[in-house]
C-alpha positions in Angstrom: 32.0 79.3 0.3 32.0 77.8 3.8 34.7 76.1 5.9 34.2 73.8 8.9 36.2 71.3 10.9 33.8 68.4 11.3 34.1 65.3 13.5 31.9 62.4 12.6 31.6 59.5 15.0 29.5 56.3 14.6 29.1 52.9 16.3 27.4 49.7 15.8 25.5 48.3 18.8 26.0 44.7 19.9 22.7 43.1 20.6 21.2 46.6 20.7 22.6 47.6 24.1 26.4 47.8 24.2 29.2 49.3 22.0 32.3 47.2 21.4 35.5 49.3 20.9 35.9 47.6 17.5 32.5 49.0 16.5 33.6 52.6 16.8 34.7 54.9 14.0 35.7 58.5 14.0 36.5 60.9 11.1 37.9 64.4 11.8 38.7 66.7 8.9 38.3 70.2 7.5 35.6 70.6 4.8 35.1 73.2 2.2 31.4 73.6 1.3 28.8 76.0 0.1 26.4 78.4 1.8 23.0 79.9 1.0 20.7 82.0 3.1 18.1 84.6 3.3 16.9 87.2 5.7 14.6 90.1 6.4 15.1 93.3 8.4 12.3 95.6 9.5 12.8 99.2 10.7 10.9 100.0 13.8 12.2 103.6 13.9 15.1 105.6 12.5 17.4 104.0 15.1 15.9 100.5 15.7 15.3 97.5 13.6 14.6 93.8 14.0 15.9 91.0 11.8 15.5 87.3 11.1 18.1 85.3 9.1 18.4 81.7 7.9 21.7 80.1 6.7 22.3 76.6 5.2 25.8 75.3 4.8 26.4 72.0 2.9 29.7 70.0 3.3 28.9 66.9 1.3 29.1 63.2 2.4 31.9 61.2 3.9 32.2 57.4 4.6 34.1 55.7 7.4 34.7 52.1 8.4 35.2 50.5 11.8 37.4 47.5 12.6 34.4 45.2 12.0 34.3 46.5 8.4 30.9 48.2 8.9 30.5 51.2 6.6 28.9 54.4 7.8 27.8 57.4 5.6 28.0 60.8 7.2 26.0 63.7 5.6 27.4 67.0 6.8 25.4 70.2 6.9 24.7 73.0 9.3 21.6 75.1 9.5 21.3 78.3 11.6 18.5 80.7 12.4 19.4 84.1 13.9 17.1 86.8 15.2 18.4 90.2 16.2 17.6 93.6 17.5 19.7 96.4 16.0 20.4 99.9 17.1 21.8 102.3 14.6 24.2 105.1 15.9 23.0 108.5 14.9 19.7 107.4 13.4 19.1 108.5 9.8 18.4 106.2 6.8 19.7 102.7 6.9 21.9 101.2 4.2 22.2 97.4 4.6 24.6 95.1 2.8 25.0 91.4 3.4 27.8 89.2 2.1 27.5 85.4 2.3 
């Protein structure tokens, strides 16, 4: 499960160059979504390891309307890639657990 406060903004351009205040829309709310990810960790020695992780969080779609009655669809998702270098206190065998 994932939580995010997401602010969606959109506008319709007049003649392709300017934005009229009536063409603006903003939607700001907290979403509950889902998360899935994967990762790999490789031990360099008894104390050092490197890791690479990927996480996708999906928060669904929202629609908003501006004062000109234009409808905008917002698809909300977050993708992260993390790389890390880990040092383990005291060395010894590594026991890894991940909760997502």
